[in-house]
C-alpha positions, 0 to 999 in steps of 0.5 A: 544477530538475525537480519531483517528480511526485505518483506519485514522492511516493507511491513515496517514502512507500511506501519508508518502510513497514517490513516487518511493517506496512501503511498505507492509501491514505488515510494516504498521501494525508493525508501528501501533504496531499490527499484523492486516495486513488484517485490513490494507488491509481492510482500504485501500480497501475503501480509499476515499482520493486517490491519496493523500493517495497513497494506490497503494504504498502498496504491499504484504510482498513477493513483489506481487502487492496485491489488488487495489480498492477492487479487487485482479485481472483484470483491477484494478491490471493492473492499480496499476502496471501502477501507480507504474511503472509511479513512477519508481517502478521496477516490474518483474513478478508481483512482486516489487523489495523490495530490491530496493523500500521498504520504512520502517517507 
């Protein structure tokens, strides 16, 4: 029997994030019973399953947008913001309103 990789576990959790909600790298790590927040980000950086695995719905613990498509600034970040806004996620000053939109596992 083949073991599921850390990356595949991250993708499986991402699939559970509903439209209009976000979660954080830390929330995913906690759900996987670890503290590997950066490893979660690295897994999502090369997500081959987007948009089925909605990695754009993962943000930093302080609500900041974080990276998208392996980039931390520029056009990719604007694209992530647009996707989130299209789904009804409120973004003020490059931060998601976590009180309103945070999804926990």
